C-alpha positions as CSV (number, residue, x, y, z in Angstrom):
1,M,151.7,167.9,92.9
2,V,148.8,167.2,95.3
3,A,150.1,166.0,98.8
4,V,148.3,163.1,100.2
5,S,147.4,163.4,103.9
6,A,147.8,160.6,106.4
7,R,144.0,160.6,107.0
8,S,143.0,159.9,103.4
9,W,142.8,156.1,103.9
10,R,140.3,156.2,106.9
11,P,137.1,157.0,105.1
12,Y,137.9,153.7,103.2
13,A,138.6,151.5,106.0
14,A,135.4,150.4,107.2
15,P,134.0,149.7,103.7
16,A,137.1,147.7,102.9
17,A,136.8,145.7,106.2
18,F,133.0,144.9,105.6
19,L,133.8,143.8,101.9
20,A,136.6,141.5,103.2
21,A,134.5,140.1,106.0
22,V,131.6,139.4,103.5
23,T,134.0,137.8,101.1
24,L,135.4,135.6,103.6
25,A,132.0,134.4,104.8
26,V,130.9,133.8,101.1
27,V,134.2,131.7,100.6
28,C,133.5,129.7,103.8
29,V,130.1,128.9,102.7
30,R,130.9,127.7,99.3
31,V,133.7,125.7,100.6
32,F,131.8,123.8,103.5
33,W,128.2,123.7,101.7
34,P,127.7,120.1,100.5
35,H,126.6,121.0,96.9
36,H,129.4,118.5,95.3
37,H,128.2,115.5,96.8
38,A,124.4,115.6,96.4
39,A,122.4,112.8,94.7
40,P,121.8,113.0,91.0
41,R,118.8,114.8,89.9
42,I,116.6,112.4,88.1
43,E,113.3,113.7,86.8
44,H,110.3,111.6,86.1
45,A,108.3,112.5,83.1
46,R,105.3,114.3,83.3
47,K,101.9,113.0,82.1
48,Q,100.9,116.0,80.6
49,H,104.0,116.1,77.9
50,P,102.3,114.5,74.8
51,K,105.5,112.9,73.7
52,A,107.0,111.3,76.7
53,E,106.7,107.6,77.0
54,H,105.5,105.8,80.0
55,G,108.3,105.4,82.5
56,A,110.8,107.7,80.9
57,R,113.3,109.2,83.0
58,Y,115.7,112.3,82.4
59,Y,118.5,113.8,83.9
60,R,119.3,117.6,84.2
61,V,123.1,118.3,83.4
62,R,124.9,120.2,86.1
63,A,128.1,122.2,86.2
64,G,131.1,119.9,85.4
65,D,129.1,116.9,84.1
66,T,130.4,114.9,81.5
67,L,128.7,112.1,79.5
68,A,130.8,109.4,81.3
69,R,130.0,111.1,84.9
70,I,126.4,111.2,84.3
71,A,126.4,107.5,83.3
72,A,128.3,106.5,86.3
73,R,125.8,108.6,88.6
74,T,122.9,107.1,87.0
75,K,124.3,103.5,86.3
76,T,123.3,103.8,82.6
77,P,126.0,102.8,79.9
78,V,127.3,105.8,78.0
79,A,126.2,103.9,74.7
80,R,122.6,103.8,75.9
81,L,122.8,107.5,76.7
82,Q,124.2,108.3,73.2
83,R,121.5,106.1,71.6
84,L,118.6,107.7,73.6
85,N,119.9,111.3,73.1
86,P,121.0,111.4,69.4
87,R,121.3,115.0,69.0
88,V,123.6,115.4,72.1
89,Q,127.3,115.9,71.6
90,P,129.3,114.4,74.2
91,T,131.7,117.2,74.3
92,A,129.2,120.0,74.5
93,L,126.7,119.5,77.1
94,F,124.9,122.7,78.6
95,I,123.8,123.1,82.1
96,G,120.1,122.8,82.6
97,Q,119.9,120.3,79.4
98,R,117.8,117.4,79.9
99,L,119.1,114.0,79.0
100,R,116.9,110.9,78.6
101,L,118.0,107.9,80.8
102,R,115.3,105.3,79.7
């Protein structure tokens, strides 16, 4: 059996304290950073895109978005979102996916 001396934890104390401080700082930044209350990201169609209709608007799906939440943020009825995006499944939205608004 190997005896563990009382000094064996000391080489790990400084890195452990550093990691704890960095973790605490990251948690504080994530909690207090205003990332949840940002305005919805609405993109206007670029003229270089050959299939884009004049005045078309798009929304880029973010984490936690649902079709109902997107409809509320963009003031577009859910039925219209489904009609404009027939291939989109309301229960399977992907982060970064573009949804047509008009």
